[in-house]
C-alpha positions in Angstrom: -9.4 12.2 -38.4 -10.9 11.7 -34.9 -8.1 9.2 -34.0 -5.4 11.6 -35.1 -6.9 14.5 -33.1 -7.1 12.3 -30.0 -3.5 11.2 -30.5 -2.3 14.8 -30.8 -4.3 15.8 -27.7 -2.8 12.9 -25.7 0.8 14.0 -26.7 0.0 17.6 -25.7 -1.4 16.4 -22.4 1.7 14.3 -21.6 4.0 17.2 -22.5 2.0 19.6 -20.4 2.4 17.2 -17.4 6.1 17.2 -17.8 6.2 21.0 -18.0 4.0 21.3 -14.8 6.3 19.0 -12.8 8.0 20.9 -10.0 11.7 21.8 -10.5 13.6 19.7 -8.0 17.1 19.9 -9.5 19.8 20.8 -7.0 21.0 20.1 -3.5 18.6 19.5 -0.7 19.1 19.2 3.1 17.2 16.1 4.1 16.2 15.2 7.7 14.8 12.0 9.1 15.1 10.0 12.3 18.0 7.6 12.5 18.0 4.1 14.1 18.2 5.5 17.6 15.5 8.1 17.0 17.8 11.1 16.8 17.4 13.3 13.7 19.9 12.8 11.0 20.6 15.5 8.4 22.4 14.9 5.1 22.6 16.6 1.7 21.1 14.8 -1.3 21.4 15.9 -4.9 18.7 15.6 -7.5 19.2 15.8 -11.2 15.9 16.2 -13.2 15.2 15.5 -16.8 11.5 16.2 -17.5 9.7 14.0 -15.0 12.6 11.6 -14.4 15.0 12.2 -11.5 18.3 10.8 -10.3 18.9 11.1 -6.6 22.4 10.9 -5.1 22.5 10.2 -1.4 25.5 9.8 0.9 26.6 6.2 1.7 26.9 4.9 5.2 30.0 6.3 6.9 32.9 4.0 7.6 34.0 2.9 11.0 36.2 6.0 11.5 33.5 8.4 10.3 34.9 8.7 6.7 32.2 9.3 4.0 30.7 6.2 2.4 30.3 5.6 -1.3 27.4 7.7 -2.6 24.3 5.8 -3.6 22.3 6.7 -6.7 18.5 6.1 -7.1 16.0 6.8 -9.8 12.5 8.0 -9.7 9.9 10.4 -11.0 8.2 13.7 -10.4 4.6 14.1 -11.5 3.2 17.5 -10.6 4.2 17.9 -7.0 4.4 14.2 -6.2 8.0 12.8 -6.0 9.2 9.2 -5.6 12.5 7.4 -5.9 14.1 4.1 -4.9 17.5 3.5 -3.5 19.1 0.0 -3.4 21.7 -0.5 -0.6 24.0 -3.5 -0.5 24.6 -4.7 3.1 26.2 -7.8 4.6 22.7 -9.2 4.9 22.0 -8.6 1.2 20.2 -5.9 -0.8 17.9 -3.5 0.9 15.4 -1.4 -1.1 14.3 2.0 0.3 11.3 3.6 -1.4 10.9 7.4 -0.9 7.6 9.1 -1.6 6.6 12.7 -0.9 5.3 16.0 -2.1 7.1 19.1 -3.2 6.0 22.6 -2.1 8.4 25.2 -3.5 11.7 24.9 -1.7 10.5 22.2 0.7 9.6 18.5 0.5 8.1 16.0 2.9 7.2 12.4 2.7 7.9 8.9 3.9 10.3 6.2 3.2 10.0 2.4 3.7 12.9 0.8 5.5 12.2 -2.9 5.6 8.9 -3.1 7.5 8.9 0.5 8.9 7.7 3.7 7.5 9.7 6.8 8.5 8.9 10.4 7.8 11.4 12.8 6.2 11.6 16.5 5.3 13.9 18.4 2.9 14.8 22.0 2.2 16.4 23.2 -1.0 19.8 24.8 -0.5 
């Protein structure tokens, strides 16, 4: 009986964490410094299913400024902690970018790893 009660309690706790996760679905305006240090702003879209998220980010623009192919990453939201990974294919091979941050209502902030650098980013919900 004790094992059953503990199992039920564990399931309730997991469901409660999923409910408490911040709602991050929608379009966000994300800002971070580019390669030359100037701030870049782009829209990202997040689709949330419980504590799992899919993040769609714009691809790199082409040589004439045309939009690049969007890149989709996956991650999680636990409480107000958010994290996702994007894999970009470049002429030098695959590059993995890890985004980690915190959500505070309609704003987010965090860091991303780009190769051996850590860059700060912010985002506002549209």
